[in-house]
LUMTINU-842598 format. One line per field, with one value per residue (C-alpha): x, y, z; residue number from 0; chain; residue in one letter. Coordinates in pm, whole numbers. Layout:
<nodes>
x: [X, ...]
y: [Y, ...]
z: [Z, ...]
seq: [NUM, ...]
mol: [A, ...]
type: [A, ...]
</nodes>
This chain:
<nodes>
x: [-1292, -896, -674, -846, -1014, -657, -495, -260, 18, 133, 462, 728, 564, 579, 297, 494, 781, 1093, 1160, 1321, 1698, 1700, 1586, 1506, 1460, 1807, 1992, 1804, 1852, 2278, 2306, 2121, 2369, 2689, 2580, 2450, 2703, 2749, 2388, 2200, 1937, 1703, 1632, 1505, 1461, 1827, 2009, 2060, 2248, 2408, 2317, 2674, 2605, 2267, 2377, 2608, 2392, 2127, 2454, 2467, 2139, 2115, 2416, 2299, 1941, 2063, 2356, 2152, 1839, 1877, 1600, 1611, 1471, 1080, 1043, 787, 954, 684, 784, 520, 722, 683, 829, 1208, 1570, 1503, 1231, 1444, 1733, 1500, 1319, 1617, 1807, 1499, 1586, 1904, 1866, 1507, 1280, 922, 806, 522, 456, 242, 70, 187, -158, -292, -505, -418, -697, -570, -181, -266, -467, -205, 84, -101, -221, 91, 304, 590, 878, 1078, 933, 1084, 911, 885, 874, 591, 374, 592, 310, 78, 262, 358, -20, -49, 293, 105, -77, 165, 443, 715, 1009, 1237, 1146, 1388, 1210, 1429, 1352, 1194, 1604, 1777, 1984, 2030, 2334, 2417, 2358, 1999, 1867, 1990, 1780, 1496, 1450, 1465, 1211, 982, 1048, 1079, 940, 658, 583, 479, 642, 416, 562, 594, 759, 952, 1270, 1358, 1317, 1694, 1761, 1810, 2144, 2279, 2166, 2373, 2637, 2676, 2586, 2916, 3111, 2883, 2932, 2553, 2514, 2414, 2090, 1924, 1564, 1397, 1131, 846, 927, 720, 883, 547, 236, 66, -203, -557, -933, -997, -1275, -1474, -1373, -1079, -783, -557, -229, -184, 74, 335, 622, 951, 819, 519, 734, 996, 720, 533, 854, 941, 621, 612, 952, 867, 562, 749, 1111, 1005, 1002, 1237, 1584, 1748, 2029, 1859, 1448, 1460, 1058, 849, 736, 427, 261, 347, 615, 420, 117, 175, 143, 421, 620, 648, 628, 835, 1092, 1125, 1127, 1313, 1603, 1598, 1638, 1930, 1694, 1639, 1355, 1258, 1107, 800, 693, 348, 180, -112, 98, 36, 235, 542, 491, 444, 779, 963, 829, 998, 1344, 1384, 1376, 1164, 1060, 846, 520, 287, -35, -392, -696, -728, -359, -355, -695, -500, -166, -406, -585, -260, -181, 191, 121, 109, 475, 606, 848, 720, 962, 1156, 844, 818, 530, 239, 76, -276, -393, -498, -885, -1057, -897, -1169, -1190, -1189, -903, -712, -815, -714, -371, -301, -426, -182, 122, 84, 178, -95, -210, -222, -471, -309, -518, -398, -458, -235, -355, -138, 118, -7, -23, -271, -299, -162, -282, 14, 241, 169, -165, -242, -583, -832, -1000, -1183, -980, -746, -529, -424, -368, 20, 227, 178, -167, -489, -801, -1192, -1482, -1751, -2092, -2055, -2034, -1713, -1911, -1797, -1998, -2040, -1773, -1911, -2127, -2079, -1892, -1697, -1317, -1110, -745, -466, -91, 249, 202, -115, -58, -6, -331, -366, -169, -382, -726, -692, -1167, -1095, -781, -1061, -1324, -1113, -879, -983, -887, -784, -622, -817, -839, -1197, -1141, -1400, -1390, -1750, -1553, -1667, -1402, -1407, -1324, -984, -878, -922, -1088, -1275, -1385, -1728, -1707, -1651, -1892, -1923, -1982, -2271, -2593, -2896, -3216, -3555, -3358, -3107, -2758, -2628, -2224, -2062, -1828, -2020, -2226, -1902, -1800, -2064, -2105, -1757, -1768, -2006, -1742, -1857, -1729, -1401, -1440, -1738, -1794, -2114, -2221, -2580, -2830, -3180, -3444, -3817, -3943, -3622, -3432, -3163, -3130, -2790, -2643, -2386, -2068, -1948, -1667, -1728, -1507, -1744, -1854, -2186, -2273, -2629, -2839, -3064, -2777, -2649, -2970, -3049, -2695, -2748, -3099, -2984, -2654, -2887, -3169, -3424, -3301, -2931, -2971, -2901, -3205, -2959, -2703, -2441, -2188, -1835, -1528, -1346, -1379, -1214, -937, -669, -328, -250, -562, -800, -1160, -1305, -1649, -1721, -1670, -1910, -2191, -2134]
y: [2477, 2303, 2462, 2787, 2795, 2688, 2996, 2833, 2540, 2392, 2631, 2512, 2353, 2467, 2513, 2354, 2123, 2127, 1910, 1612, 1598, 1248, 1144, 789, 577, 375, 745, 800, 446, 517, 876, 732, 420, 683, 911, 682, 373, 289, 336, 41, -38, -323, -508, -904, -1167, -987, -924, -599, -534, -159, 92, -41, -389, -354, -215, -480, -743, -497, -495, -855, -994, -737, -837, -1129, -1058, -909, -1096, -1457, -1381, -1098, -900, -573, -210, -259, -581, -723, -877, -1022, -980, -1209, -1149, -1113, -867, -998, -911, -1022, -794, -465, -627, -707, -448, -160, -439, -398, -10, -96, -227, -49, -360, -309, -427, -644, -642, -943, -1065, -1417, -1493, -1439, -1817, -1962, -1728, -1422, -1478, -1604, -1295, -1071, -1251, -1307, -917, -774, -1026, -1078, -1245, -1339, -1374, -1418, -1642, -1752, -2150, -2108, -2004, -2190, -2446, -2193, -2048, -2402, -2406, -2162, -2179, -2329, -2058, -1674, -1650, -1609, -1744, -1704, -1851, -1711, -1922, -1795, -1897, -1701, -1715, -1644, -1346, -1419, -1469, -1814, -2004, -1865, -1832, -2201, -2272, -2087, -2213, -2610, -2496, -2331, -2628, -2955, -2871, -2631, -2811, -2490, -2529, -2756, -2956, -2825, -2878, -2594, -2752, -2443, -2244, -2120, -2019, -1672, -1735, -1844, -1569, -1372, -1561, -1624, -1205, -1073, -1197, -1060, -640, -459, -268, 76, 182, 556, 572, 868, 1014, 906, 558, 318, 170, -3, -187, -173, -388, -286, -281, -638, -580, -484, -743, -764, -642, -300, -247, 89, 278, 419, 597, 675, 1077, 1029, 842, 1097, 1335, 1185, 1132, 1513, 1586, 1384, 1425, 1834, 1737, 1608, 1773, 1951, 1634, 1387, 1325, 1202, 897, 849, 723, 385, 296, -23, -235, -427, -376, -606, -395, -526, -256, 93, 241, 66, 53, 428, 550, 206, 134, 409, 693, 565, 467, 813, 906, 702, 522, 170, -24, -346, -567, -745, -1056, -1104, -843, -1071, -1251, -944, -1129, -1071, -747, -643, -817, -650, -337, -428, -474, -228, 212, 317, 650, 581, 346, 305, 59, 14, 53, -287, -335, -45, -197, -517, -367, -167, -510, -708, -741, -626, -293, -82, -187, -102, 232, 513, 791, 768, 822, 1105, 992, 692, 728, 562, 522, 286, 247, 451, 547, 515, 783, 525, 338, 720, 821, 526, 544, 907, 761, 470, 636, 975, 1054, 1165, 883, 1114, 990, 1017, 898, 784, 569, 363, 589, 829, 663, 675, 988, 1253, 1431, 1412, 1509, 1851, 1671, 1879, 1771, 1686, 1519, 1279, 1529, 1317, 1436, 1313, 1619, 1901, 1803, 1749, 2039, 2086, 1836, 1971, 1859, 1943, 1777, 1797, 1654, 1363, 1629, 1838, 2133, 2180, 2164, 2448, 2346, 2156, 1931, 1583, 1514, 1251, 1353, 1448, 1512, 1654, 1647, 1521, 1156, 1095, 752, 763, 562, 174, -104, -174, -49, 339, 285, 196, 525, 771, 665, 793, 1076, 1388, 1586, 1790, 1577, 1522, 1207, 1071, 884, 735, 855, 1114, 1367, 1731, 1969, 2265, 2608, 2560, 2276, 2016, 1687, 1419, 1110, 1021, 714, 466, 537, 204, 83, 379, 258, 368, 301, 501, 720, 853, 768, 612, 592, 277, 473, 722, 386, 182, 495, 511, 150, 170, 393, 82, -68, -407, -365, -479, -430, -380, -349, -211, -339, -308, -568, -612, -513, -553, -218, 68, -109, -166, -190, -184, -464, -450, -725, -715, -894, -890, -714, -847, -1183, -1136, -814, -839, -735, -556, -394, -241, -172, 64, 251, 276, 462, 684, 789, 727, 833, 601, 538, 498, 243, -128, -382, -622, -742, -1068, -1108, -1300, -1480, -1251, -1003, -1100, -916, -790, -853, -513, -543, -385, -509, -647, -526, -752, -1068, -1005, -925, -1298]
z: [-685, -731, -423, -479, -88, 10, 135, 299, 345, 705, 797, 595, 318, -35, -232, -535, -566, -731, -1007, -906, -942, -1092, -1444, -1281, -1028, -1057, -1057, -706, -615, -709, -532, -211, -201, -253, 32, 258, 160, 533, 679, 731, 458, 527, 811, 795, 1141, 1263, 954, 825, 490, 458, 137, -10, 21, -98, -423, -490, -470, -736, -947, -938, -1008, -1268, -1446, -1422, -1586, -1873, -1983, -1871, -1978, -2227, -2083, -2183, -2169, -2144, -2075, -1784, -1411, -1211, -839, -610, -256, 49, 263, 273, 130, -157, -318, -279, -418, -716, -721, -791, -1019, -1196, -1233, -1322, -1652, -1741, -1698, -1610, -1260, -1227, -858, -756, -427, -318, -212, -548, -670, -987, -1192, -1001, -1059, -1481, -1529, -1425, -1591, -1911, -1946, -1870, -2039, -1782, -1913, -1582, -1252, -877, -704, -311, -248, -89, -373, -675, -682, -790, -1057, -1156, -1268, -1501, -1724, -1937, -2006, -1974, -2174, -1901, -1998, -1662, -1369, -1045, -739, -349, 48, 282, 465, 108, 157, 615, 706, 769, 977, 1020, 677, 582, 928, 857, 496, 666, 894, 681, 444, 637, 994, 898, 577, 425, 47, -111, -382, -739, -1057, -1265, -1385, -1572, -1304, -1098, -750, -667, -482, -781, -1007, -766, -756, -1173, -1169, -1012, -1315, -1544, -1672, -1694, -2046, -2019, -2036, -2096, -1910, -1918, -1636, -1933, -1919, -1715, -1395, -1293, -1392, -1042, -1113, -947, -1009, -942, -706, -934, -1217, -1442, -1286, -1464, -1512, -1367, -1571, -1297, -1462, -1287, -1320, -1169, -894, -840, -826, -533, -368, -400, -291, 38, 102, 95, 355, 595, 587, 925, 1098, 899, 966, 627, 748, 1111, 1067, 1121, 977, 1013, 762, 825, 544, 182, -31, -315, -205, -369, -26, 156, -210, -146, 208, 332, 23, -214, 58, 283, 13, -102, 291, 358, 671, 772, 701, 916, 732, 873, 663, 762, 920, 1031, 1267, 1476, 1746, 1522, 1513, 1845, 1893, 1640, 1768, 2129, 1967, 1700, 1844, 1529, 1449, 1164, 1124, 896, 846, 783, 1025, 1100, 1232, 1442, 1614, 1641, 1811, 2054, 2160, 2194, 2599, 2520, 2356, 2656, 2683, 2360, 2393, 2119, 2263, 1947, 1709, 1462, 1274, 1244, 945, 844, 490, 231, 421, 614, 937, 1256, 1484, 1770, 1710, 1654, 1991, 2130, 1947, 2090, 2471, 2497, 2333, 2341, 1969, 1662, 1464, 1106, 782, 433, 145, -224, -465, -739, -981, -819, -725, -469, -205, -264, 44, 431, 752, 877, 1121, 1371, 1391, 1764, 1752, 1545, 1291, 1032, 721, 490, 513, 244, -91, -122, -321, -707, -662, -764, -585, -695, -572, -858, -1013, -1237, -1514, -1355, -1213, -877, -617, -304, -13, 280, -16, -155, -496, -647, -541, -882, -870, -1107, -1032, -1189, -993, -1180, -1360, -1710, -1814, -1789, -1973, -2335, -2224, -2310, -2277, -1941, -1932, -2117, -1849, -1534, -1680, -1869, -2142, -1862, -1679, -1433, -1293, -1125, -762, -755, -369, -262, -76, 40, 176, 427, 415, 543, 280, 438, 259, 414, 261, 254, 121, -239, -471, -559, -190, -138, -5, -166, 62, -58, -270, 50, 14, 331, 320, 500, 660, 841, 989, 1071, 1225, 1479, 1545, 1659, 1955, 2104, 2331, 2256, 1897, 1778, 1401, 1154, 754, 654, 322, 121, 75, -123, 46, -130, 47, 33, -285, -57, 326, 586, 683, 996, 963, 1292, 1548, 1929, 2141, 2428, 2312, 2506, 2287, 2140, 1797, 2051, 2221, 1864, 1703, 2044, 1965, 1642, 1708, 1903, 1687, 1335, 1144, 1003, 723, 816, 1091, 1035, 902, 919, 1159, 1196, 1409, 1255, 1427, 1178, 873, 528, 433, 186, 258, 396, 595, 380, 528, 227, 178, -130, -23, 265, -24, -165]
seq: [0, 1, 2, 3, 4, 5, 6, 7, 8, 9, 10, 11, 12, 13, 14, 15, 16, 17, 18, 19, 20, 21, 22, 23, 24, 25, 26, 27, 28, 29, 30, 31, 32, 33, 34, 35, 36, 37, 38, 39, 40, 41, 42, 43, 44, 45, 46, 47, 48, 49, 50, 51, 52, 53, 54, 55, 56, 57, 58, 59, 60, 61, 62, 63, 64, 65, 66, 67, 68, 69, 70, 71, 72, 73, 74, 75, 76, 77, 78, 79, 80, 81, 82, 83, 84, 85, 86, 87, 88, 89, 90, 91, 92, 93, 94, 95, 96, 97, 98, 99, 100, 101, 102, 103, 104, 105, 106, 107, 108, 109, 110, 111, 112, 113, 114, 115, 116, 117, 118, 119, 120, 121, 122, 123, 124, 125, 126, 127, 128, 129, 130, 131, 132, 133, 134, 135, 136, 137, 138, 139, 140, 141, 142, 143, 144, 145, 146, 147, 148, 149, 150, 151, 152, 153, 154, 155, 156, 157, 158, 159, 160, 161, 162, 163, 164, 165, 166, 167, 168, 169, 170, 171, 172, 173, 174, 175, 176, 177, 178, 179, 180, 181, 182, 183, 184, 185, 186, 187, 188, 189, 190, 191, 192, 193, 194, 195, 196, 197, 198, 199, 200, 201, 202, 203, 204, 205, 206, 207, 208, 209, 210, 211, 212, 213, 214, 215, 216, 217, 218, 219, 220, 221, 222, 223, 224, 225, 226, 227, 228, 229, 230, 231, 232, 233, 234, 235, 236, 237, 238, 239, 240, 241, 242, 243, 244, 245, 246, 247, 248, 249, 250, 251, 252, 253, 254, 255, 256, 257, 258, 259, 260, 261, 262, 263, 264, 265, 266, 267, 268, 269, 270, 271, 272, 273, 274, 275, 276, 277, 278, 279, 280, 281, 282, 283, 284, 285, 286, 287, 288, 289, 290, 291, 292, 293, 294, 295, 296, 297, 298, 299, 300, 301, 302, 303, 304, 305, 306, 307, 308, 309, 310, 311, 312, 313, 314, 315, 316, 317, 318, 319, 320, 321, 322, 323, 324, 325, 326, 327, 328, 329, 330, 331, 332, 333, 334, 335, 336, 337, 338, 339, 340, 341, 342, 343, 344, 345, 346, 347, 348, 349, 350, 351, 352, 353, 354, 355, 356, 357, 358, 359, 360, 361, 362, 363, 364, 365, 366, 367, 368, 369, 370, 371, 372, 373, 374, 375, 376, 377, 378, 379, 380, 381, 382, 383, 384, 385, 386, 387, 388, 389, 390, 391, 392, 393, 394, 395, 396, 397, 398, 399, 400, 401, 402, 403, 404, 405, 406, 407, 408, 409, 410, 411, 412, 413, 414, 415, 416, 417, 418, 419, 420, 421, 422, 423, 424, 425, 426, 427, 428, 429, 430, 431, 432, 433, 434, 435, 436, 437, 438, 439, 440, 441, 442, 443, 444, 445, 446, 447, 448, 449, 450, 451, 452, 453, 454, 455, 456, 457, 458, 459, 460, 461, 462, 463, 464, 465, 466, 467, 468, 469, 470, 471, 472, 473, 474, 475, 476, 477, 478, 479, 480, 481, 482, 483, 484, 485, 486, 487, 488, 489, 490, 491, 492, 493, 494, 495, 496, 497, 498, 499, 500, 501, 502, 503, 504, 505, 506, 507, 508, 509, 510, 511, 512, 513, 514, 515, 516, 517, 518, 519, 520, 521, 522, 523, 524, 525, 526, 527, 528, 529, 530, 531, 532, 533, 534, 535, 536, 537, 538, 539, 540, 541, 542, 543, 544, 545, 546, 547, 548, 549, 550, 551]
mol: [A, A, A, A, A, A, A, A, A, A, A, A, A, A, A, A, A, A, A, A, A, A, A, A, A, A, A, A, A, A, A, A, A, A, A, A, A, A, A, A, A, A, A, A, A, A, A, A, A, A, A, A, A, A, A, A, A, A, A, A, A, A, A, A, A, A, A, A, A, A, A, A, A, A, A, A, A, A, A, A, A, A, A, A, A, A, A, A, A, A, A, A, A, A, A, A, A, A, A, A, A, A, A, A, A, A, A, A, A, A, A, A, A, A, A, A, A, A, A, A, A, A, A, A, A, A, A, A, A, A, A, A, A, A, A, A, A, A, A, A, A, A, A, A, A, A, A, A, A, A, A, A, A, A, A, A, A, A, A, A, A, A, A, A, A, A, A, A, A, A, A, A, A, A, A, A, A, A, A, A, A, A, A, A, A, A, A, A, A, A, A, A, A, A, A, A, A, A, A, A, A, A, A, A, A, A, A, A, A, A, A, A, A, A, A, A, A, A, A, A, A, A, A, A, A, A, A, A, A, A, A, A, A, A, A, A, A, A, A, A, A, A, A, A, A, A, A, A, A, A, A, A, A, A, A, A, A, A, A, A, A, A, A, A, A, A, A, A, A, A, A, A, A, A, A, A, A, A, A, A, A, A, A, A, A, A, A, A, A, A, A, A, A, A, A, A, A, A, A, A, A, A, A, A, A, A, A, A, A, A, A, A, A, A, A, A, A, A, A, A, A, A, A, A, A, A, A, A, A, A, A, A, A, A, A, A, A, A, A, A, A, A, A, A, A, A, A, A, A, A, A, A, A, A, A, A, A, A, A, A, A, A, A, A, A, A, A, A, A, A, A, A, A, A, A, A, A, A, A, A, A, A, A, A, A, A, A, A, A, A, A, A, A, A, A, A, A, A, A, A, A, A, A, A, A, A, A, A, A, A, A, A, A, A, A, A, A, A, A, A, A, A, A, A, A, A, A, A, A, A, A, A, A, A, A, A, A, A, A, A, A, A, A, A, A, A, A, A, A, A, A, A, A, A, A, A, A, A, A, A, A, A, A, A, A, A, A, A, A, A, A, A, A, A, A, A, A, A, A, A, A, A, A, A, A, A, A, A, A, A, A, A, A, A, A, A, A, A, A, A, A, A, A, A, A, A, A, A, A, A, A, A, A, A, A, A, A, A, A, A, A, A, A, A, A, A, A, A, A, A, A, A, A, A, A, A, A, A, A, A, A, A, A, A, A, A, A, A, A, A, A, A]
type: [M, E, K, I, W, L, K, S, Y, P, K, G, I, P, A, D, I, E, P, S, P, F, N, N, L, N, E, L, F, T, R, S, C, E, Q, Y, A, D, N, Q, A, F, Y, Q, M, G, H, T, I, T, Y, A, Q, L, A, E, Q, V, D, S, F, A, A, Y, L, Q, Q, H, F, A, L, K, K, G, D, R, I, A, L, M, L, P, N, C, L, Q, Y, P, V, A, L, F, A, A, F, R, I, G, L, I, V, V, N, V, N, P, L, Y, T, V, R, E, L, G, Q, V, L, K, D, S, R, A, K, A, I, V, V, L, N, V, V, A, N, T, L, E, K, V, M, E, E, V, P, I, D, H, V, I, I, T, G, L, G, D, L, L, S, F, P, K, G, A, L, L, N, F, V, V, K, H, I, K, K, K, V, P, R, Y, H, L, P, Q, A, I, F, F, K, R, A, L, R, Q, G, K, N, L, K, I, S, P, V, T, L, T, G, E, D, T, A, F, L, Q, Y, T, G, G, T, T, G, Y, P, K, G, A, M, L, S, H, Q, N, L, L, A, N, L, Q, Q, V, A, A, W, I, A, P, V, F, R, P, G, K, E, V, V, I, T, P, L, P, L, Y, H, I, F, S, L, M, A, N, C, L, L, I, V, M, Q, G, G, L, S, V, L, I, A, N, A, R, D, I, N, S, V, V, K, T, L, S, K, M, P, F, S, V, L, T, G, V, N, S, L, Y, N, A, L, L, D, H, P, Q, F, P, T, L, D, F, S, H, V, R, I, A, L, G, A, G, M, A, L, Q, E, D, V, A, K, R, W, V, A, M, T, G, K, P, L, L, E, G, Y, G, L, T, E, T, S, P, V, V, S, I, N, P, L, T, L, E, A, Y, N, G, S, I, G, L, P, L, P, S, T, D, V, K, I, C, T, E, E, G, D, D, V, P, V, G, E, V, G, E, L, W, V, K, G, P, Q, V, M, Q, G, Y, W, Q, R, P, E, A, T, D, E, V, I, T, K, E, G, W, F, K, T, G, D, M, A, K, C, D, A, A, G, Y, L, Y, I, V, D, R, K, K, D, M, I, N, V, S, G, F, N, V, Y, P, N, E, I, E, E, V, V, M, H, H, P, G, V, K, E, V, A, V, I, G, V, P, D, E, H, S, G, E, A, V, K, L, C, I, V, R, R, N, P, S, L, T, E, A, E, V, Y, Q, H, C, Q, H, E, L, T, G, Y, K, R, P, K, V, I, E, F, Y, D, E, L, P, K, S, A, V, G, K, V, L, R, R, H, L, R, T]
</nodes>
C-alpha cells in the first residue's frame, strides 16, 4: 500500500524533502545562533535568554565537560531535568562535543533510574537538586563518574533566581538531603568553562545523538538510538509541513510538556531553534493554574500538548478570558485526541486543534493533519514527506483500504535500532527497513490515517477485538464524564471484559447512567461490564493516561 493511495499532498507541501543542509545538530544550532543572535530563544519564569547568550553558555558548558571531565565523542551524558534554561544549555553543549544525550525523567523511581543509567552506561549526569537524593541511591550500582547539580533558578536573573532556589529548598522543603561528594554545581561549571577552549570534534549524520528510552510500559526499557541524521530529517519533514503558516524568527511556542519527552524535544526545542523562535518553558504542566497564567502573559502563536492537558485547560475557569488571536498552530499528540476535547477547543478558541502522530523510534513525527483543517476528523493526518506507511497483517501483507491492520513506517526518521539489543531491533525493523509500530490503524481513500488502538491494549471479548480508544471516545460524549480510560479485565465467560475507569465531571453521575449511554452507542460485546469511578487517573509526566497502572 505504502503511499500509493495518497494522490497529492496539501497545497505547498512537497512529496519528498531535500537533504538537510547540516551534517549534525551542532551545525544547525550554530547557524541559528548566528542568524538569530538577537532573537529571544528560551523563556523561564520571567527571564529570557537570546540565541547569542545561549551560544555563549553552551560553549562554556561544553568546554567544561570536554576539558575538565575529559568527556569525548560517543560518551553518554544523562539529563535529569524539568523544563528550565539549563536543559537547552546542556543539550546543545553535548552536541557541541559529540556526546550522546540520555534523557531521564526527573520523576523516575530509584529502580527506573538505575535501569536507564546502567543500560546506557552514562559517564556524566546533570540533575536537578530536588531529585539528587534519588541519584544518590543508585550511585553504587551505576558507572557515572561525574555529577553536576543545579537548582531551578540557577540561570534566572539575580535576585529572582536566588530567591526561587531559597524558597524551593528552605520554604517549600522540596530538596531532600543528599550526599554526592563528587558533585559540582552547574553555575560553577559555566564559570570555569569560560576560560577553557573546545577541541574540535568531527560529527557525521550517522553518529548517535540520543539514547531515548522507551518500552518501560511493557518491561525493561530500551534505548532507541536516534542519529543526528534521523533528527535532521524529521526537522526537514516537519518544517516543510508547517512552512505555509510558520514565520521563521517570529513564532512563540508554549512548552508545557517536558523537553526530555521526544514530542516536546522535537516540536518545542529542536524545531523552534531551527526556526529562530522563542520557547516558553513551563516547569510543571500539571499545575494548570501556572499554565493558564503563562498563557495570559505571553502573546503565543504555537501551543503543543496532549489530550488530557487540553481537557484540563478547557475546564479552567479563566480559560475563556485568554487571547487566542495570535495562535497559528495548536497541536495534540502523544495520545489520542478525543472528539469532545477537539470540538470544545474550537468552540472556545475559534482555532482548530490538530492531531499528529509519532513514536520515539521515529524521531518522532510520522504524520500530521493539514494545517488548513477546520474541523476534527478523527484522523492522525497524512504521512510526512519522504515517509512511507502501510497497513498490514502480522505477515506484512497489505490490507484493503478501510480495514484494520498494523501500521508500518519507513523513512529517514526511523531509528538506527535499540541500544545493545539487536534481537529487539530485529523484532520491530524488517530487512527492508519497515518499522512495526505496534499500533492498529486504518486509512481512507484520501490517504488519511486513523489509529484504532495500541496492539497491546486491544481487548479480546469472546473472540471479538475491542479497541479502548473507540470506547473512550463514546463515553467522553456523556456530559457527566470528565476523563475516562478503558482496560480489559479477566472474565470467566468471555475471556476478557471491558472496564471503564471514569473521573466524573458531574459528581452525581451514576453507573446506571453510564450503562444506559453505552447501551445506545455500543454493540453488546463492546459495552462495559465494570464501571469504576476515580478521583483522578494515573498519568505519565506528559499527562498521558497510564492504562497499565489501572490494570494492577
